[in-house]
C-alpha angles and dihedrals in degrees: 000000000000091000090058094045092050092048093047092049090050088055091052097255117146113230114211142159123257089255091054090045089053091054090048093048093050089051096043124098117250090256094060126098133197127202117220125188103235105171100066131059114219098166102050091243131099139088127310106230137164113260115178087343093304120114104238136172113236132178119272105176094095090054093052089048093048096048096042095046096033092238120159119245117211119185112229132177133197109225126185109236131210087263089064092246128115118245129193113236119191118214097190137252121340089175131010124185088225089066123083108280113279127202118245089250091055090051091050093047091049090051092049090052089053091045091052091053093051094045090049089050095045107022093158089060097062128065128164108218096188132057108277112251107232096175092254094309119125115267107234129162 
C-alpha cells in the first residue's frame, strides 16, 4: 500500500480518506470529478464479494458516498498503451442518480462485474501486489 501511495504522491495525486473525499465532493462544482481506487481495500473494511469465483473484500466507501449524495459512479481503468503511456479508459456508468436508487452493495457488485470484464479483456494490465483479503476465508482458485 505504501508503494502505491508514494508513487501517486510523486505523480501529484492527493491521497485522502473517504470522509475527506466526501467533503471535497460536496464542495466541488458539478463539472468536477474525483478518481477513487475501488479494487483494493486499504482500511480493512468493505464488502466480501465474488470476483472470478473467489470471495474477496473490496472497498465500499465510494458506493455509500455515491448513493447517499446521489453522485454518479463511472468505472474507469488506466491501461498502458503501445506508446508506453497510461491512458484512462471509461467503461460507463456503474451508478447514475437518474436510475432507481441502488444500495451501496448493488453499486459495488456492479463495479466488480465491470472490473471482471476489463481484467478478462486485459489480464496483463492488472496485478494485485498485496495478499488478497478474503475476509478470513481460504483463498482457493
